[in-house]
C-alpha distance (Angstrom), angle and dihedral (degrees) to the residues before:
residue distance angle dihedral
M1 . . .
R2 3.84 . .
D3 3.73 132.1 .
K4 3.71 93.0 -93.8
P5 3.86 113.2 39.3
V6 3.87 111.3 -138.5
V7 3.78 116.6 -130.1
L8 3.83 120.2 -166.7
V9 3.76 110.2 -147.6
V10 3.85 111.6 -161.6
D11 3.87 120.5 -168.8
D12 3.80 136.4 133.1
Q13 3.84 87.7 -138.5
P14 3.80 110.1 73.8
Q15 3.89 91.4 -159.0
N16 3.76 88.8 59.4
I17 3.80 87.5 53.8
E18 3.74 92.9 49.0
L19 3.79 93.6 51.0
L20 3.81 93.1 52.6
E21 3.89 88.5 46.5
A22 3.82 88.5 51.6
H23 3.75 90.6 57.2
L24 3.69 99.1 41.2
V25 3.88 106.7 39.4
P26 3.78 95.5 64.4
Q27 3.85 87.8 54.0
G28 3.75 91.1 59.4
Y29 3.70 103.3 -95.1
E30 3.71 126.8 138.6
I31 3.84 112.0 -136.3
A32 3.88 125.6 -146.0
R33 3.82 116.3 -172.8
A34 3.82 136.3 -145.6
E35 3.86 127.6 169.2
S36 3.84 98.5 -162.8
G37 3.71 139.6 32.2
E38 3.74 92.2 -110.2
E39 3.81 93.2 53.2
A40 3.78 87.7 47.6
L41 3.75 92.4 58.3
R42 3.78 92.4 47.1
K43 3.88 92.1 51.5
L44 3.87 90.1 47.0
S45 3.68 92.7 52.7
G46 3.86 95.1 52.0
N47 3.74 102.5 34.5
Q48 3.80 139.8 55.4
I49 3.75 104.8 -112.7
D50 3.79 124.4 -179.1
L51 3.78 102.6 -170.6
M52 3.79 138.6 7.5
L53 3.93 128.1 -142.5
L54 3.76 101.1 -166.6
D55 3.81 127.6 -173.1
V56 3.82 113.6 -139.6
M57 3.65 105.5 -154.8
M58 3.86 105.2 61.4
P59 3.81 128.5 139.9
G60 3.84 113.3 -105.0
M61 3.75 107.4 8.7
D62 3.64 113.1 21.4
G63 3.85 128.9 -151.1
F64 3.78 93.4 -94.4
E65 3.83 91.8 57.6
V66 3.59 95.3 43.4
T67 3.87 88.6 53.2
R68 3.73 92.8 50.6
R69 3.83 91.0 52.2
I70 3.61 94.1 48.8
R71 3.72 92.5 52.0
Q72 3.92 92.2 53.9
D73 3.87 87.7 62.9
D74 3.92 110.7 83.8
K75 3.84 89.4 -152.1
N76 3.87 93.0 62.0
R77 3.74 99.9 28.9
L78 3.77 92.6 115.0
L79 3.81 98.6 36.0
P80 3.81 108.1 131.2
I81 3.82 111.2 -113.9
I82 3.79 123.6 -169.7
L83 3.76 114.1 -171.5
V84 3.71 112.6 -145.5
T85 3.77 109.9 -155.8
A86 3.78 146.5 153.1
L87 3.76 89.6 -144.5
R88 3.72 113.9 107.7
E89 3.77 104.5 171.2
T90 3.79 115.0 120.3
E91 3.74 92.0 -127.7
D92 3.87 90.4 56.4
R93 3.70 90.6 54.9
V94 3.77 93.5 46.6
K95 3.83 87.8 51.7
G96 3.85 88.5 54.7
I97 3.74 92.8 48.3
E98 3.85 91.2 50.2
A99 3.74 89.4 49.2
G100 3.84 90.1 56.8
C101 3.73 107.0 -99.7
D102 3.82 120.6 152.5
D103 3.75 102.6 -153.9
F104 3.88 145.7 -4.2
L105 3.84 134.2 -126.9
S106 3.74 117.3 -167.3
K107 3.88 121.2 -140.7
P108 2.96 129.8 -86.2
V109 3.97 85.2 48.2
D110 3.80 118.4 -132.7
K111 3.89 108.4 -137.8
M112 3.80 94.1 -139.4
E113 3.79 94.3 47.8
L114 3.83 90.0 47.4
L115 3.82 94.1 51.2
A116 3.83 90.8 46.3
R117 3.67 96.4 53.0
V118 3.75 92.8 43.3
R119 3.66 93.2 53.1
S120 3.91 94.4 44.2
L121 3.95 91.0 51.8
L122 3.71 94.2 44.4
K123 3.79 88.5 53.9
V124 3.68 90.4 52.9
K125 3.77 89.6 48.1
A126 3.72 92.7 51.0
Y127 3.78 89.0 53.2
N128 3.80 92.3 49.4
D129 3.77 91.5 48.5
L130 3.71 90.8 49.9
M131 3.84 91.1 49.9
S132 3.84 90.1 45.2
N133 3.82 93.4 52.0
Y134 3.80 91.4 44.3
R135 3.80 89.1 52.5
K136 3.77 92.2 49.0
E137 3.83 92.0 47.7
L138 3.79 89.2 47.6
E139 3.92 91.1 49.8
S140 3.80 89.5 47.2
E141 3.87 91.7 49.6
V142 3.82 90.1 47.1
A143 3.82 90.8 48.8
R144 3.75 90.9 49.7
R145 3.69 94.1 48.2
T146 3.81 91.4 45.7
Q147 3.83 89.1 54.8
E148 3.77 91.4 48.0
L149 3.90 91.6 51.4
Q150 3.85 87.8 45.9
R151 3.77 92.5 53.1
A152 3.84 90.7 45.2
F153 3.88 89.0 47.6
E154 3.78 90.6 50.1
R155 3.85 90.7 49.6
I156 3.88 89.5 49.5
K157 3.81 89.9 49.6
A158 3.83 92.6 49.5
A159 3.68 89.8 48.9
S160 3.71 90.5 48.7
L161 3.75 92.6 52.8
D162 3.83 92.7 45.8
T163 3.90 86.4 51.3
I164 3.76 92.5 51.1
Y165 3.80 90.3 49.4
R166 3.84 93.1 50.2
L167 3.79 95.0 44.7
S168 3.88 90.8 45.3
M169 3.83 89.4 52.9
A170 3.97 86.9 58.5
A171 3.83 87.4 70.3
E172 3.81 96.3 50.5
Y173 3.73 98.1 29.6
K174 3.70 94.1 129.7
D175 3.81 95.8 52.6
E176 3.64 120.7 90.6
D177 3.71 122.6 -108.3
T178 3.82 90.3 13.6
G179 3.79 102.2 146.1
A180 3.73 93.1 48.1
H181 3.83 90.2 44.1
I182 3.74 93.5 56.5
R183 3.84 92.4 48.7
R184 3.79 94.2 48.1
V185 3.73 96.0 47.1
S186 3.91 89.9 49.6
R187 3.80 89.4 49.4
Y188 3.78 95.8 43.6
S189 3.75 92.4 49.1
A190 3.73 94.6 49.6
A191 3.87 92.5 48.5
V192 3.80 91.5 50.4
A193 3.84 91.6 47.7
R194 3.85 90.6 51.8
R195 3.82 92.1 48.6
M196 3.88 87.8 51.4
G197 3.82 89.5 56.3
L198 3.79 99.2 -113.2
D199 3.75 114.2 160.9
D200 3.94 121.3 -91.2
S201 3.85 94.0 -108.5
T202 3.81 92.2 51.3
I203 3.82 91.0 46.4
E204 3.76 90.1 52.3
A205 3.80 92.2 46.3
I206 3.87 89.9 52.0
L207 3.96 88.4 49.5
Y208 3.80 87.4 55.5
A209 3.88 97.6 37.6
A210 3.82 103.6 41.6
P211 3.87 92.6 68.9
M212 3.84 87.5 66.6
H213 3.65 97.6 57.3
D214 3.74 96.2 109.7
L215 3.85 98.3 33.0
G216 3.82 90.1 120.8
K217 3.72 90.7 70.5
I218 3.77 85.2 84.6
G219 3.81 84.8 79.7
I220 3.71 97.6 50.3
P221 3.83 118.4 101.5
D222 3.74 112.5 -104.2
L223 4.01 91.3 -126.7
I224 3.86 86.8 61.9
L225 3.81 98.5 36.7
V226 3.80 95.7 52.1
K227 3.75 101.7 30.7
P228 3.76 107.7 138.8
A229 3.85 94.8 -145.4
K230 3.80 138.0 50.6
L231 3.72 114.2 -60.1
D232 3.76 118.1 -114.2
P233 3.95 118.7 -123.2
A234 3.73 92.9 -94.4
E235 3.73 93.9 48.2
W236 3.80 91.2 45.4
E237 3.89 91.0 56.3
I238 3.85 88.9 52.4
M239 3.88 91.5 47.3
K240 3.80 89.9 50.8
Q241 3.78 88.4 61.2
H242 3.79 90.0 73.3
T243 3.82 86.7 86.3
V244 3.73 94.1 58.0
I245 3.80 94.5 40.0
G246 3.86 91.2 52.4
A247 3.81 91.2 49.6
K248 3.83 89.8 50.9
I249 3.74 92.1 51.2
L250 3.80 93.1 50.6
T251 3.89 97.6 38.4
G252 3.94 121.3 114.7
S253 3.91 98.2 29.4
D254 3.74 121.9 142.3
A255 3.81 92.1 -151.3
E256 3.73 113.8 99.1
F257 3.72 96.0 -140.0
I258 3.85 91.9 50.5
R259 3.80 89.2 52.1
L260 3.69 90.3 50.1
G261 3.83 89.7 47.4
E262 3.83 88.4 56.4
T263 3.79 88.4 54.6
I264 3.75 94.8 48.0
A265 3.78 93.1 45.1
Q266 3.82 91.2 51.2
H267 3.78 97.6 43.8
H268 3.86 113.4 25.0
H269 3.89 90.8 100.4
E270 3.76 91.1 54.8
K271 3.80 115.9 113.3
W272 3.89 130.7 -141.8
D273 3.83 90.2 -122.7
G274 3.86 93.6 52.4
S275 3.83 94.4 -108.8
G276 3.80 96.5 115.0
Y277 3.70 132.2 90.7
P278 3.06 162.0 -71.3
N279 3.98 92.7 14.8
G280 3.82 105.2 13.0
L281 3.76 92.2 -124.6
K282 3.67 117.2 177.7
G283 3.85 133.9 -152.3
E284 3.70 117.7 -32.5
E285 3.84 89.5 -2.4
I286 3.68 83.4 84.3
P287 3.92 110.0 80.5
I288 3.72 112.6 -108.3
A289 3.78 93.5 -123.7
A290 3.82 90.0 56.9
R291 3.81 90.6 47.7
I292 3.80 91.7 54.5
T293 3.79 94.0 43.5
A294 3.86 90.9 50.8
I295 3.74 92.6 60.4
A296 3.85 95.1 46.6
D297 3.81 88.7 45.1
V298 3.86 96.0 51.1
F299 3.95 92.4 41.3
D300 3.89 88.0 54.8
A301 3.60 94.6 45.8
L302 3.78 93.1 49.0
T303 3.89 91.9 50.9
S304 3.83 95.6 42.9
K305 3.72 133.2 79.7
R306 3.78 121.0 -111.4
R307 3.62 135.8 177.7
Y308 3.75 91.4 -103.1
K309 3.73 96.7 40.7
E310 3.77 148.4 30.5
P311 3.86 117.1 -124.7
F312 3.79 115.2 -85.9
S313 3.95 115.0 -128.8
V314 3.73 115.9 -99.4
E315 3.77 91.0 -110.9
K316 3.74 93.5 51.3
S317 3.94 88.9 45.9
L318 3.82 92.2 51.4
A319 3.78 92.7 46.6
I320 3.90 88.0 55.0
I321 3.71 90.9 48.9
R322 3.78 90.3 49.0
E323 3.83 92.0 48.3
G324 3.86 88.3 54.6
R325 3.70 95.4 58.6
G326 3.84 109.2 124.5
S327 3.98 92.6 5.9
H328 3.79 110.1 53.1
F329 3.81 96.7 7.8
D330 3.92 140.8 43.0
P331 3.76 104.6 -100.8
D332 3.79 90.7 -136.3
V333 3.74 93.1 52.9
V334 3.79 90.5 48.8
D335 3.87 88.3 52.0
A336 3.73 91.7 49.6
F337 3.83 92.3 46.6
F338 3.81 91.9 53.3
A339 3.89 92.9 42.2
I340 3.93 86.1 62.7
Q341 3.84 97.1 36.5
D342 3.82 92.6 131.3
E343 3.85 91.5 51.8
I344 3.84 89.5 47.9
L345 3.81 91.3 51.4
T346 3.77 91.0 45.9
I347 3.97 89.5 53.2
K348 3.76 87.2 49.5
E349 3.67 93.0 55.8
Q350 3.86 96.1 38.4
Y351 3.87 91.0 54.8
A352 3.72 98.8 37.1
E353 3.81 114.8 147.0
H354 3.87 93.4 -109.3
K355 3.82 89.9 56.4
Q356 3.76 96.0 55.5
């Protein structure tokens, strides 16, 4: 509250306003005047008022209606209102209380009673203002701290994802294009999951888990892992064990995305028709995250250079993916993949090896 509290005096008789003004001004109050309910509402909307002395019996909008309208406005919900009235019937006072007034003064107004009621209600207003300001400051501080925590959390998440990428690279370090491959598979998988309508927490978990799909390659002998030619049947059986090894490395974690990483590592080479490995799962027996990562991994392998092959063109790679619909890949996942083909190609360019 300011040094001089402002009291809005509302009465259709100017002499009544002047009388109240004569009592209040010498006591250090500033007076605002209104001679109708409509004018009072206008004054209230455009000025800072600390208390209202409101005549009840006015032509047009009476004091009861003015009070009701003021109480409908959140800004002035706690404004002290004293109804000044010649009405003494109990039902009139009840009507005023129901409208939302705080106190009454009977006409003719007694100076000492007037000053006592004004001082009392202004003390209440000062307390309410203090609590309101404290609440606003507290809410502002909570919002600021929440933003700081959110920024810190985002930094931690970014660092976690970067750590996952770097540790996943260790498993495939001898492969060409490994770092970019891991990032692309992660982003492809999250994009397809989003298109399929998975919830935000699952999409984020896939973003974090998909990079670990080939973690088990860390347990595959180098002679097989970096062989620049097609693997023979015995070597291929050993290579297929990277799914089981990866799942064993990731098993037993309490973290959701690590548990999902275990699932993806184990099952991302399963095929929709049941001809995949290591468990020969078929159709929806294959976890959805693994079905999604499978298409991301194959597309990236097709379009990337390896020791044993040159990259296929995007067109040929997309044709191979399309041909695998319903045999290698879940048809719904293929449909989602092609529905966001432009986004997939943007990710491919954004995370190209030369940009890492």
